[in-house]
PAVO-889242 format. One record per residue: residue in three letters; y, z, x of N, C-alpha, C, O in turn. Coordinates in nm, 3 decimals. Layout:
// residues N
REC   aa      n_Y      n_Z      n_X     ca_Y     ca_Z     ca_X      c_Y      c_Z      c_X      o_Y      o_Z      o_X
REC  ala        Y        Z        X        Y        Z        X        Y        Z        X        Y        Z        X
...
//
This chain:
// residues 252
REC   aa      n_Y      n_Z      n_X     ca_Y     ca_Z     ca_X      c_Y      c_Z      c_X      o_Y      o_Z      o_X
REC  met    8.845   12.109   18.846    8.791   12.052   18.722    8.785   12.162   18.615    8.749   12.276   18.643
REC  asp    8.822   12.125   18.493    8.824   12.221   18.383    8.682   12.255   18.341    8.604   12.168   18.301
REC  gln    8.648   12.386   18.350    8.513   12.431   18.315    8.508   12.498   18.179    8.406   12.554   18.141
REC  arg    8.618   12.493   18.106    8.619   12.557   17.974    8.521   12.490   17.880    8.499   12.369   17.884
REC  lys    8.462   12.572   17.796    8.377   12.516   17.691    8.466   12.452   17.585    8.577   12.500   17.560
REC  pro    8.420   12.346   17.522    8.500   12.283   17.417    8.530   12.380   17.303    8.443   12.455   17.258
REC  val    8.653   12.378   17.257    8.694   12.462   17.145    8.637   12.404   17.016    8.638   12.283   16.997
REC  thr    8.588   12.491   16.929    8.528   12.450   16.802    8.597   12.523   16.686    8.673   12.617   16.708
REC  thr    8.568   12.481   16.564    8.623   12.551   16.448    8.570   12.694   16.442    8.642   12.786   16.403
REC  ala    8.444   12.714   16.482    8.386   12.848   16.482    8.461   12.939   16.579    8.487   13.056   16.549
REC  arg    8.496   12.884   16.694    8.571   12.963   16.792    8.710   12.995   16.741    8.760   13.106   16.761
REC  ile    8.774   12.899   16.676    8.908   12.922   16.623    8.907   13.033   16.518    8.995   13.119   16.517
REC  lys    8.807   13.030   16.431    8.796   13.136   16.330    8.767   13.271   16.393    8.817   13.374   16.348
REC  lys    8.685   13.271   16.499    8.651   13.396   16.569    8.774   13.454   16.638    8.787   13.576   16.648
REC  met    8.863   13.369   16.684    8.986   13.417   16.748    9.070   13.497   16.649    9.132   13.596   16.687
REC  lys    9.072   13.453   16.523    9.144   13.532   16.422    9.078   13.668   16.405    9.147   13.771   16.403
REC  glu    8.947   13.670   16.393    8.874   13.795   16.375    8.898   13.892   16.491    8.908   14.013   16.471
REC  asp    8.908   13.837   16.612    8.925   13.920   16.731    9.070   13.946   16.767    9.099   14.016   16.864
REC  gly    9.162   13.891   16.688    9.305   13.912   16.715    9.356   13.840   16.838    9.453   13.883   16.900
REC  ile    9.291   13.729   16.873    9.333   13.651   16.989    9.426   13.539   16.942    9.386   13.458   16.859
REC  pro    9.549   13.533   16.994    9.643   13.428   16.951    9.589   13.288   16.978    9.529   13.262   17.082
REC  ile    9.611   13.199   16.883    9.565   13.060   16.892    9.683   12.973   16.935    9.788   12.974   16.871
REC  ser    9.665   12.898   17.042    9.773   12.813   17.092    9.751   12.669   17.048    9.643   12.613   17.064
REC  val    9.857   12.610   16.993    9.853   12.472   16.945    9.975   12.399   16.999   10.087   12.449   16.988
REC  val    9.955   12.281   17.056   10.064   12.198   17.107   10.043   12.056   17.058    9.931   12.007   17.058
REC  thr   10.150   11.991   17.016   10.139   11.851   16.978   10.132   11.766   17.105   10.187   11.802   17.209
REC  ala   10.064   11.654   17.095   10.061   11.555   17.204   10.043   11.419   17.141    9.976   11.404   17.038
REC  tyr   10.102   11.319   17.205   10.102   11.186   17.145   10.052   11.078   17.241   10.043   10.961   17.204
REC  asp   10.020   11.117   17.366    9.973   11.019   17.463    9.882   11.087   17.564    9.863   11.208   17.560
REC  tyr    9.826   11.009   17.655    9.730   11.061   17.752    9.791   11.167   17.844    9.732   11.274   17.858
REC  pro    9.906   11.142   17.908    9.957   11.243   18.003    9.995   11.375   17.937    9.968   11.482   17.994
REC  ser   10.056   11.371   17.819   10.093   11.497   17.754    9.970   11.573   17.709    9.965   11.696   17.719
REC  ala    9.870   11.501   17.659    9.746   11.567   17.618    9.673   11.624   17.739    9.615   11.733   17.730
REC  arg    9.674   11.554   17.850    9.607   11.603   17.971    9.672   11.732   18.020    9.603   11.826   18.059
REC  leu    9.805   11.736   18.018    9.876   11.857   18.059    9.844   11.975   17.967    9.820   12.086   18.013
REC  ala    9.843   11.949   17.836    9.812   12.055   17.740    9.670   12.105   17.758    9.645   12.225   17.754
REC  asp    9.577   12.013   17.778    9.437   12.050   17.795    9.417   12.131   17.923    9.349   12.234   17.921
REC  glu    9.476   12.087   18.031    9.461   12.158   18.159    9.530   12.294   18.157    9.492   12.383   18.232
REC  ala    9.631   12.309   18.071    9.700   12.438   18.058    9.620   12.539   17.977    9.656   12.657   17.972
REC  gly    9.512   12.493   17.914    9.428   12.585   17.838    9.464   12.596   17.692    9.423   12.691   17.625
REC  val    9.540   12.501   17.640    9.575   12.502   17.498    9.448   12.491   17.414    9.358   12.414   17.446
REC  asp    9.443   12.568   17.306    9.323   12.568   17.220    9.312   12.444   17.134    9.205   12.384   17.121
REC  val    9.424   12.405   17.074    9.424   12.291   16.981    9.536   12.195   17.019    9.650   12.236   17.041
REC  ile    9.503   12.067   17.025    9.604   11.962   17.041    9.620   11.893   16.907    9.523   11.844   16.849
REC  leu    9.742   11.892   16.858    9.771   11.827   16.730    9.838   11.693   16.756    9.947   11.686   16.813
REC  val    9.772   11.585   16.713    9.836   11.454   16.714    9.915   11.447   16.584    9.867   11.399   16.482
REC  gly   10.038   11.496   16.591   10.117   11.513   16.470   10.193   11.388   16.432   10.231   11.308   16.517
REC  asp   10.217   11.372   16.301   10.302   11.261   16.259   10.447   11.288   16.296   10.534   11.205   16.271
REC  ser   10.474   11.404   16.357   10.605   11.431   16.416   10.636   11.332   16.527   10.750   11.325   16.574
REC  leu   10.537   11.255   16.570   10.562   11.149   16.667   10.667   11.051   16.612   10.737   10.985   16.688
REC  gly   10.676   11.044   16.481   10.779   10.959   16.421   10.918   11.002   16.464   11.003   10.918   16.492
REC  asn   10.942   11.134   16.470   11.072   11.188   16.511   11.092   11.180   16.662   11.193   11.130   16.710
REC  val   10.991   11.230   16.737   11.014   11.254   16.880   10.972   11.140   16.971   11.013   11.136   17.087
REC  val   10.893   11.046   16.921   10.848   10.934   17.004   10.901   10.801   16.953   10.945   10.716   17.031
REC  leu   10.896   10.781   16.821   10.933   10.652   16.764   11.078   10.643   16.718   11.127   10.535   16.687
REC  gly   11.147   10.758   16.713   11.289   10.757   16.682   11.325   10.750   16.535   11.439   10.718   16.501
REC  tyr   11.229   10.778   16.446   11.259   10.780   16.303   11.331   10.909   16.265   11.329   11.007   16.339
REC  glu   11.393   10.907   16.148   11.461   11.027   16.098   11.364   11.124   16.032   11.397   11.241   16.013
REC  ser   11.245   11.077   15.996   11.145   11.162   15.931   11.007   11.112   15.970   10.993   11.016   16.045
REC  thr   10.905   11.179   15.918   10.767   11.137   15.945   10.719   11.030   15.848   10.611   10.973   15.867
REC  ile   10.795   11.002   15.746   10.750   10.912   15.639   10.717   10.770   15.686   10.620   10.713   15.636
REC  pro   10.792   10.711   15.779   10.758   10.574   15.821   10.631   10.562   15.905   10.582   10.452   15.927
REC  val   10.576   10.675   15.952   10.458   10.671   16.039   10.338   10.616   15.962   10.312   10.657   15.849
REC  thr   10.267   10.522   16.023   10.155   10.456   15.957   10.021   10.508   16.007   10.014   10.578   16.108
REC  leu    9.917   10.472   15.937    9.781   10.505   15.980    9.752   10.440   16.115    9.687   10.501   16.200
REC  glu    9.798   10.318   16.135    9.776   10.250   16.262    9.843   10.325   16.376    9.788   10.332   16.486
REC  asp    9.962   10.380   16.351   10.030   10.462   16.453    9.943   10.581   16.492    9.926   10.610   16.610
REC  met    9.889   10.651   16.390    9.810   10.772   16.415    9.681   10.738   16.489    9.637   10.814   16.576
REC  ile    9.620   10.627   16.455    9.497   10.584   16.523    9.526   10.553   16.669    9.451   10.595   16.758
REC  tyr    9.633   10.481   16.695    9.671   10.444   16.832    9.692   10.568   16.919    9.640   10.575   17.031
REC  his    9.768   10.664   16.868    9.799   10.783   16.947    9.679   10.877   16.959    9.661   10.943   17.061
REC  thr    9.597   10.883   16.855    9.475   10.966   16.863    9.384   10.913   16.973    9.325   10.991   17.048
REC  arg    9.372   10.784   16.981    9.286   10.721   17.082    9.328   10.764   17.223    9.243   10.796   17.306
REC  ala    9.458   10.765   17.249    9.508   10.804   17.381    9.487   10.952   17.408    9.444   10.990   17.517
REC  val    9.516   11.035   17.310    9.503   11.180   17.327    9.358   11.221   17.347    9.328   11.304   17.432
REC  ala    9.268   11.162   17.270    9.126   11.199   17.277    9.068   11.172   17.416    8.978   11.244   17.461
REC  arg    9.118   11.070   17.484    9.069   11.040   17.619    9.101   11.152   17.717    9.032   11.169   17.817
REC  ala    9.207   11.228   17.688    9.251   11.331   17.782    9.199   11.470   17.750    9.201   11.558   17.836
REC  ala    9.154   11.492   17.628    9.116   11.626   17.584    8.970   11.655   17.617    8.880   11.608   17.549
REC  asn    8.949   11.732   17.722    8.813   11.770   17.761    8.765   11.894   17.687    8.647   11.904   17.654
REC  ser    8.855   11.987   17.662    8.818   12.115   17.601    8.892   12.144   17.471    8.835   12.201   17.377
REC  ala    9.018   12.105   17.465    9.099   12.135   17.346    9.044   12.065   17.223    8.986   11.957   17.232
REC  phe    9.063   12.128   17.108    9.018   12.075   16.980    9.127   11.982   16.925    9.239   12.027   16.902
REC  val    9.097   11.855   16.906    9.197   11.757   16.866    9.201   11.741   16.714    9.100   11.711   16.650
REC  val    9.320   11.763   16.658    9.343   11.749   16.514    9.448   11.640   16.494    9.550   11.638   16.565
REC  thr    9.425   11.550   16.400    9.520   11.441   16.374    9.573   11.449   16.231    9.497   11.471   16.137
REC  asp    9.704   11.430   16.217    9.764   11.425   16.084    9.724   11.300   16.010    9.722   11.191   16.068
REC  leu    9.691   11.314   15.882    9.683   11.198   15.794    9.826   11.166   15.753    9.894   11.254   15.698
REC  pro    9.874   11.045   15.776   10.015   11.016   15.748   10.045   10.999   15.600    9.955   11.003   15.515
REC  phe   10.170   10.979   15.572   10.226   10.969   15.437   10.147   10.872   15.348   10.124   10.756   15.384
REC  met   10.107   10.923   15.232   10.043   10.846   15.125    9.908   10.785   15.163    9.868   10.684   15.105
REC  thr    9.838   10.845   15.257    9.703   10.795   15.290    9.595   10.881   15.225    9.476   10.852   15.240
REC  tyr    9.634   10.986   15.153    9.533   11.073   15.090    9.571   11.113   14.948    9.529   11.218   14.899
REC  his    9.652   11.030   14.883    9.692   11.057   14.746    9.638   10.954   14.647    9.666   10.962   14.528
REC  gly    9.562   10.857   14.697    9.503   10.757   14.608    9.357   10.789   14.582    9.321   10.905   14.564
REC  gly    9.273   10.687   14.579    9.131   10.708   14.556    9.065   10.774   14.675    9.110   10.758   14.789
REC  ile    8.958   10.848   14.651    8.890   10.920   14.757    8.826   10.824   14.858    8.815   10.856   14.976
REC  asp    8.785   10.706   14.813    8.727   10.610   14.906    8.830   10.565   15.010    8.799   10.552   15.128
REC  glu    8.951   10.541   14.963    9.059   10.503   15.055    9.088   10.616   15.154    9.108   10.592   15.273
REC  thr    9.090   10.738   15.102    9.115   10.854   15.188    9.007   10.870   15.293    9.037   10.887   15.411
REC  leu    8.882   10.863   15.251    8.770   10.881   15.344    8.766   10.768   15.448    8.724   10.790   15.561
REC  asn    8.809   10.650   15.409    8.816   10.540   15.504    8.919   10.569   15.613    8.895   10.544   15.731
REC  ala    9.035   10.624   15.572    9.138   10.661   15.669    9.088   10.771   15.762    9.110   10.767   15.883
REC  val    9.021   10.870   15.704    8.965   10.980   15.783    8.863   10.927   15.883    8.865   10.965   16.000
REC  ala    8.776   10.839   15.838    8.672   10.784   15.925    8.733   10.708   16.042    8.686   10.720   16.155
REC  arg    8.837   10.631   16.016    8.899   10.554   16.123    8.960   10.645   16.230    8.952   10.615   16.349
REC  ile    9.019   10.755   16.186    9.076   10.851   16.280    8.968   10.923   16.359    8.978   10.937   16.480
REC  met    8.864   10.967   16.290    8.757   11.041   16.356    8.684   10.956   16.459    8.639   11.007   16.561
REC  arg    8.672   10.827   16.432    8.604   10.738   16.527    8.680   10.723   16.657    8.624   10.680   16.758
REC  glu    8.809   10.757   16.656    8.889   10.747   16.778    8.884   10.875   16.862    8.945   10.881   16.969
REC  gly    8.813   10.978   16.815    8.797   11.097   16.896    8.856   11.224   16.840    8.843   11.329   16.902
REC  ala    8.920   11.218   16.724    8.970   11.341   16.661    8.851   11.426   16.618    8.744   11.374   16.587
REC  lys    8.871   11.558   16.617    8.768   11.651   16.573    8.795   11.702   16.431    8.707   11.762   16.369
REC  ala    8.917   11.678   16.381    8.955   11.725   16.248    9.080   11.649   16.204    9.146   11.584   16.285
REC  val    9.112   11.658   16.075    9.234   11.599   16.023    9.318   11.707   15.957    9.266   11.812   15.917
REC  lys    9.448   11.682   15.947    9.539   11.776   15.882    9.608   11.707   15.765    9.653   11.593   15.776
REC  leu    9.615   11.779   15.652    9.678   11.729   15.530    9.787   11.825   15.486    9.772   11.947   15.499
REC  glu    9.897   11.771   15.434   10.003   11.853   15.379    9.983   11.871   15.229    9.944   11.778   15.158
REC  gly   10.011   11.992   15.181   10.003   12.017   15.037    9.915   12.135   15.005    9.849   12.192   15.092
REC  gly    9.914   12.173   14.876    9.839   12.291   14.835    9.737   12.262   14.728    9.643   12.185   14.748
REC  glu    9.756   12.326   14.612    9.658   12.315   14.504    9.632   12.170   14.464    9.519   12.134   14.429
REC  glu    9.735   12.087   14.470    9.721   11.949   14.423    9.629   11.864   14.511    9.573   11.765   14.465
REC  ile    9.613   11.903   14.638    9.525   11.825   14.726    9.394   11.897   14.758    9.311   11.846   14.833
REC  ala    9.376   12.015   14.701    9.254   12.092   14.728    9.126   12.014   14.696    9.032   12.019   14.775
REC  pro    9.120   11.940   14.583    8.999   11.861   14.557    8.971   11.757   14.664    8.855   11.731   14.698
REC  thr    9.077   11.697   14.718    9.061   11.599   14.826    9.010   11.666   14.952    8.921   11.614   15.019
REC  val    9.067   11.782   14.984    9.022   11.858   15.101    8.873   11.890   15.088    8.797   11.876   15.184
REC  glu    8.832   11.933   14.970    8.692   11.969   14.948    8.600   11.849   14.972    8.493   11.864   15.031
REC  lys    8.641   11.731   14.928    8.558   11.612   14.945    8.551   11.569   15.091    8.447   11.524   15.138
REC  ile    8.662   11.584   15.163    8.661   11.551   15.307    8.570   11.647   15.382    8.493   11.605   15.469
REC  val    8.578   11.776   15.349    8.493   11.876   15.413    8.346   11.849   15.383    8.261   11.858   15.471
REC  lys    8.317   11.814   15.257    8.179   11.784   15.219    8.125   11.660   15.291    8.005   11.642   15.306
REC  ala    8.218   11.574   15.335    8.179   11.455   15.410    8.151   11.489   15.557    8.111   11.403   15.635
REC  gly    8.174   11.616   15.594    8.142   11.660   15.729    8.260   11.665   15.825    8.241   11.676   15.946
REC  val    8.382   11.656   15.771    8.502   11.653   15.855    8.582   11.782   15.839    8.620   11.816   15.726
REC  pro    8.610   11.855   15.947    8.694   11.975   15.936    8.837   11.939   15.895    8.890   11.836   15.936
REC  val    8.897   12.025   15.814    9.033   12.001   15.765    9.123   12.119   15.796    9.087   12.234   15.770
REC  met    9.239   12.090   15.851    9.345   12.189   15.869    9.447   12.166   15.758    9.493   12.054   15.738
REC  gly    9.483   12.272   15.686    9.582   12.260   15.581    9.723   12.274   15.634    9.743   12.302   15.752
REC  his    9.821   12.255   15.547    9.962   12.264   15.587   10.046   12.291   15.463   10.055   12.206   15.374
REC  val   10.107   12.411   15.456   10.193   12.446   15.344   10.326   12.500   15.397   10.344   12.518   15.518
REC  gly   10.417   12.524   15.305   10.552   12.566   15.343   10.640   12.443   15.339   10.640   12.369   15.241
REC  leu   10.716   12.422   15.447   10.789   12.296   15.459   10.688   12.187   15.490   10.619   12.193   15.591
REC  thr   10.679   12.089   15.403   10.587   11.977   15.423   10.673   11.851   15.444   10.723   11.795   15.347
REC  pro   10.690   11.808   15.569   10.784   11.700   15.600   10.760   11.570   15.526   10.854   11.494   15.503
REC  gln   10.635   11.542   15.488   10.610   11.418   15.414   10.670   11.424   15.274   10.684   11.321   15.207
REC  ser   10.704   11.545   15.228   10.768   11.563   15.098   10.915   11.600   15.114   10.974   11.662   15.026
REC  leu   10.972   11.562   15.228   11.107   11.603   15.264   11.210   11.572   15.156   11.294   11.656   15.124
REC  tyr   11.203   11.452   15.099   11.305   11.414   15.001   11.286   11.487   14.867   11.382   11.508   14.793
REC  gln   11.163   11.524   14.838   11.137   11.601   14.717   11.185   11.745   14.735   11.241   11.805   14.643
REC  ile   11.161   11.800   14.855   11.203   11.937   14.883   11.355   11.947   14.890   11.414   12.047   14.850
REC  gly   11.417   11.840   14.943   11.563   11.840   14.954   11.613   11.876   15.092   11.727   11.921   15.106
REC  gly   11.531   11.858   15.194   11.575   11.885   15.331   11.491   11.991   15.398   11.392   12.040   15.343
REC  tyr   11.532   12.026   15.518   11.459   12.124   15.599   11.500   12.265   15.556   11.586   12.327   15.618
REC  lys   11.437   12.313   15.449   11.473   12.442   15.391   11.362   12.544   15.412   11.243   12.512   15.404
REC  val   11.402   12.667   15.439   11.306   12.777   15.455   11.235   12.800   15.323   11.297   12.801   15.216
REC  gln   11.105   12.819   15.330   11.022   12.837   15.211   10.978   12.984   15.197   10.959   13.053   15.297
REC  gly   10.964   13.030   15.073   10.916   13.165   15.048   11.023   13.269   15.030   10.996   13.389   15.040
REC  lys   11.146   13.226   15.002   11.255   13.323   14.988   11.248   13.400   14.856   11.292   13.515   14.849
REC  ser   11.196   13.338   14.753   11.186   13.404   14.623   11.042   13.444   14.595   10.949   13.396   14.659
REC  ala   11.025   13.533   14.497   10.891   13.577   14.460   10.809   13.460   14.409   10.690   13.449   14.438
REC  ala   10.873   13.371   14.332   10.801   13.255   14.277   10.752   13.164   14.390   10.639   13.116   14.387
REC  gln   10.838   13.140   14.489   10.800   13.056   14.602   10.686   13.121   14.681   10.590   13.053   14.720
REC  ala   10.696   13.251   14.703   10.594   13.322   14.780   10.459   13.318   14.709   10.355   13.296   14.771
REC  glu   10.461   13.339   14.579   10.337   13.336   14.501   10.275   13.196   14.504   10.153   13.183   14.514
REC  lys   10.358   13.093   14.495   10.308   12.955   14.500   10.246   12.925   14.637   10.141   12.861   14.645
REC  leu   10.311   12.970   14.744   10.258   12.948   14.878   10.121   13.012   14.894   10.030   12.952   14.951
REC  leu   10.107   13.134   14.843    9.979   13.203   14.855    9.872   13.134   14.770    9.758   13.122   14.814
REC  arg    9.907   13.089   14.651    9.811   13.016   14.568    9.766   12.887   14.637    9.648   12.853   14.637
REC  asp    9.862   12.817   14.696    9.830   12.693   14.766    9.735   12.720   14.883    9.636   12.649   14.902
REC  ala    9.767   12.822   14.961    9.685   12.854   15.077    9.545   12.898   15.035    9.446   12.859   15.099
REC  lys    9.536   12.976   14.930    9.406   13.021   14.880    9.323   12.903   14.830    9.201   12.899   14.848
REC  ala    9.390   12.807   14.766    9.320   12.689   14.716    9.262   12.608   14.831    9.150   12.557   14.822
REC  leu    9.338   12.596   14.940    9.289   12.523   15.058    9.174   12.598   15.124    9.077   12.537   15.168
REC  glu    9.186   12.729   15.132    9.079   12.812   15.187    8.951   12.793   15.104    8.843   12.776   15.159
REC  gln    8.965   12.797   14.972    8.851   12.780   14.882    8.789   12.641   14.897    8.668   12.625   14.882
REC  ala    8.873   12.541   14.927    8.825   12.404   14.941    8.753   12.380   15.072    8.688   12.277   15.090
REC  gly    8.763   12.476   15.164    8.689   12.466   15.289    8.770   12.439   15.413    8.713   12.414   15.520
REC  ala    8.905   12.443   15.403    8.987   12.425   15.522    8.954   12.534   15.625    8.931   12.649   15.587
REC  phe    8.952   12.498   15.753    8.915   12.596   15.856    9.037   12.670   15.910    9.023   12.771   15.978
REC  ser    9.156   12.620   15.882    9.281   12.686   15.923    9.394   12.624   15.844    9.376   12.526   15.772
REC  ile    9.513   12.683   15.859    9.626   12.634   15.780    9.757   12.655   15.856    9.783   12.763   15.909
REC  val    9.839   12.551   15.859    9.972   12.559   15.920   10.070   12.614   15.816   10.072   12.570   15.701
REC  leu   10.152   12.710   15.859   10.259   12.764   15.775   10.390   12.724   15.841   10.429   12.780   15.944
REC  glu   10.459   12.627   15.782   10.581   12.577   15.843   10.706   12.626   15.771   10.719   12.610   15.650
REC  leu   10.796   12.685   15.849   10.927   12.732   15.801   10.913   12.822   15.679   10.988   12.810   15.582
REC  val   10.817   12.913   15.686   10.796   13.015   15.583   10.861   13.143   15.633   10.858   13.171   15.753
REC  thr   10.919   13.221   15.543   10.983   13.345   15.587   10.882   13.433   15.661   10.763   13.432   15.633
REC  glu   10.932   13.508   15.756   10.846   13.587   15.843   10.757   13.684   15.765   10.638   13.696   15.794
REC  glu   10.815   13.753   15.665   10.738   13.850   15.588   10.628   13.784   15.507   10.515   13.834   15.501
REC  val   10.661   13.672   15.443   10.562   13.603   15.360   10.451   13.545   15.447   10.334   13.551   15.410
REC  ala   10.487   13.488   15.562   10.386   13.431   15.652   10.290   13.540   15.701   10.169   13.518   15.709
REC  ala   10.345   13.656   15.735   10.260   13.767   15.782   10.169   13.816   15.670   10.052   13.847   15.694
REC  tyr   10.222   13.823   15.549   10.142   13.866   15.434   10.029   13.767   15.407    9.915   13.807   15.384
REC  met   10.061   13.638   15.410    9.960   13.536   15.388    9.851   13.542   15.494    9.733   13.523   15.465
REC  thr    9.892   13.569   15.616    9.795   13.579   15.726    9.697   13.692   15.701    9.578   13.678   15.730
REC  arg    9.745   13.803   15.648    9.657   13.916   15.618    9.565   13.885   15.500    9.451   13.932   15.496
REC  glu    9.614   13.807   15.405    9.539   13.779   15.283    9.434   13.669   15.299    9.340   13.661   15.220
REC  leu    9.449   13.586   15.400    9.358   13.473   15.419    9.250   13.507   15.520    9.274   13.579   15.617
REC  ser    9.131   13.454   15.497    9.023   13.473   15.594    9.024   13.366   15.702    8.960   13.382   15.806
REC  ile    9.097   13.257   15.678    9.107   13.151   15.779    9.236   13.171   15.860    9.332   13.230   15.812
REC  pro    9.237   13.121   15.984    9.355   13.139   16.070    9.479   13.067   16.018    9.469   12.959   15.959
REC  thr    9.594   13.128   16.040    9.722   13.066   16.010    9.789   13.027   16.142    9.785   13.101   16.239
REC  ile    9.850   12.910   16.142    9.922   12.860   16.259   10.068   12.845   16.219   10.101   12.762   16.134
REC  gly   10.154   12.922   16.278   10.294   12.921   16.240   10.376   12.819   16.317   10.352   12.793   16.435
REC  ile   10.473   12.762   16.246   10.577   12.681   16.311   10.709   12.721   16.246   10.741   12.680   16.135
REC  gly   10.785   12.802   16.318   10.908   12.857   16.263   10.883   12.958   16.154   10.966   12.973   16.064
REC  ser   10.770   13.030   16.160   10.734   13.126   16.055   10.709   13.266   16.109   10.644   13.347   16.043
REC  gly   10.758   13.295   16.227   10.748   13.430   16.280   10.622   13.457   16.359   10.534   13.372   16.369
REC  ala   10.616   13.577   16.414   10.507   13.616   16.504   10.386   13.673   16.432   10.288   13.709   16.496
REC  gly   10.392   13.682   16.299   10.282   13.743   16.225   10.166   13.651   16.196   10.068   13.693   16.135
REC  cys   10.175   13.524   16.239   10.066   13.429   16.217    9.959   13.447   16.325    9.982   13.513   16.427
REC  asp    9.842   13.388   16.302    9.732   13.400   16.399    9.754   13.312   16.521    9.694   13.336   16.626
REC  gly    9.837   13.212   16.509    9.866   13.123   16.621   10.001   13.058   16.602   10.066   13.076   16.499
REC  gln   10.043   12.982   16.701   10.171   12.912   16.694   10.152   12.769   16.742   10.069   12.742   16.828
REC  val   10.230   12.677   16.684   10.229   12.538   16.729   10.369   12.501   16.777   10.470   12.534   16.714
REC  leu   10.373   12.434   16.891   10.499   12.384   16.945   10.490   12.234   16.966   10.385   12.182   17.002
REC  val   10.602   12.166   16.943   10.611   12.024   16.972   10.626   12.006   17.123   10.713   12.067   17.184
REC  phe   10.542   11.923   17.182   10.539   11.904   17.327   10.679   11.875   17.382   10.719   11.934   17.483
REC  his   10.753   11.787   17.318   10.883   11.747   17.369   10.985   11.860   17.356   11.077   11.869   17.438
REC  asp   10.971   11.946   17.256   11.058   12.063   17.245   11.023   12.165   17.353   11.112   12.227   17.411
REC  leu   10.895   12.181   17.379   10.848   12.277   17.479   10.904   12.246   17.616   10.944   12.336   17.690
REC  leu   10.908   12.117   17.650   10.958   12.074   17.780   11.105   12.032   17.778   11.162   11.996   17.881
REC  gln   11.166   12.037   17.657   11.302   11.985   17.638   11.311   11.843   17.693   11.406   11.805   17.761
REC  tyr   11.208   11.766   17.660   11.194   11.630   17.711   11.214   11.531   17.596   11.119   11.484   17.535
REC  ala   11.341   11.502   17.569   11.373   11.406   17.464   11.523   11.382   17.465   11.599   11.470   17.506
REC  pro   11.567   11.265   17.420   11.710   11.243   17.401   11.764   11.345   17.301   11.688   11.399   17.221
REC  arg   11.891   11.371   17.306   11.951   11.473   17.221   11.922   11.450   17.074   11.894   11.545   17.001
REC  arg   11.929   11.324   17.028   11.908   11.295   16.885   11.768   11.335   16.842   11.751   11.400   16.739
REC  asn   11.666   11.296   16.920   11.528   11.327   16.883   11.500   11.475   16.895   11.426   11.532   16.814
REC  arg   11.558   11.541   16.998   11.536   11.683   17.014   11.592   11.758   16.895   11.532   11.854   16.847
REC  lys   11.708   11.713   16.846   11.767   11.777   16.729   11.679   11.758   16.607   11.661   11.850   16.528
REC  ser   11.624   11.637   16.592   11.541   11.608   16.474   11.419   11.697   16.470   11.385   11.751   16.365
REC  ser   11.352   11.713   16.586   11.230   11.793   16.587   11.260   11.941   16.583   11.184   12.018   16.524
REC  ser   11.371   11.984   16.645   11.400   12.127   16.650   11.442   12.180   16.514   11.441   12.301   16.493
REC  lys   11.480   12.092   16.421   11.509   12.137   16.285   11.386   12.206   16.225   11.398   12.293   16.139
REC  arg   11.270   12.163   16.272   11.146   12.214   16.216   11.087   12.328   16.299   10.987   12.387   16.259
REC  thr   11.147   12.360   16.414   11.088   12.462   16.501   11.192   12.563   16.546   11.219   12.573   16.665
REC  pro   11.253   12.640   16.454   11.349   12.741   16.493   11.282   12.847   16.579   11.162   12.872   16.565
REC  thr   11.361   12.908   16.668   11.302   13.005   16.760   11.267   13.137   16.693   11.184   13.212   16.743
REC  ser   11.329   13.165   16.581   11.293   13.286   16.508   11.291   13.257   16.359   11.374   13.180   16.309
REC  ala   11.197   13.317   16.290   11.182   13.290   16.147   11.291   13.358   16.067   11.339   13.465   16.105
REC  asn   11.329   13.297   15.957   11.425   13.357   15.868   11.358   13.469   15.789   11.242   13.459   15.751
REC  lys   11.433   13.573   15.765   11.381   13.687   15.692   11.434   13.687   15.550   11.540   13.632   15.523
REC  ser   11.359   13.749   15.461   11.402   13.760   15.322   11.357   13.892   15.267   11.281   13.966   15.330
REC  ala   11.404   13.922   15.147   11.358   14.044   15.081   11.211   14.031   15.047   11.158   13.920   15.040
REC  lys   11.144   14.145   15.027   11.002   14.141   14.994   10.980   14.063   14.865   11.043   14.087   14.762
REC  ala   10.886   13.966   14.874   10.865   13.877   14.761   10.733   13.896   14.690   10.716   13.850   14.578
REC  leu   10.638   13.963   14.754   10.505   13.983   14.695   10.466   14.131   14.703   10.505   14.200   14.797
REC  pro   10.390   14.177   14.607   10.343   14.316   14.612   10.262   14.342   14.739   10.182   14.257   14.779
REC  gly   10.282   14.455   14.799   10.204   14.491   14.917   10.265   14.445   15.048   10.212   14.475   15.155
REC  met   10.378   14.372   15.040   10.443   14.324   15.163   10.523   14.437   15.228   10.585   14.416   15.332
//
């Protein structure tokens, strides 16, 4: 029987202070969450990446709030110690705050301990209101899959000084709004490491190099458990090594 104490936001922040790597794995159902929890994973992310690896979509955009609620319910039953974070899906947090808080409440009632939102300065006020409502928030900058068509594809972020400065501003805005951690997806290795040093909250890398405070892996990629098409779709977002670029910010 697992005797680990439940992971909390305070513990996650302390791991950054102590230099202890934070492990994050996605899970979308009871058996995968149970395996992750028993393996000692710190955070289980019920990611909208389930659209790619479970539901067979080309992107995360078709994933609905009902999908996220259904999968959160299954994962929460299996997580005895791991901290469960659920993605707010596409367009559920860009309207009125009442609508957003209703979506958050529905997810939290199913057993999630926190929610994750994509975006930077533009969603910081929303993050602040969710945090003030008593719900922990994980941020997400860099490649933001819900904005895939606006970005123009799965492109590495932070290659130019302007991009790097924007990423840092976005991350700082989320930190100021009360986010307890932040995912850095497909950010250049140097910029991700610099951001990690500049932020007081933990960074969780996905395809952003070893300089982050933790790493997140997609369960199906970790086990190579998926049809070739779905594995290709998810692996676009999880390269084994981060792309490097010239120094983009002072002090890097």
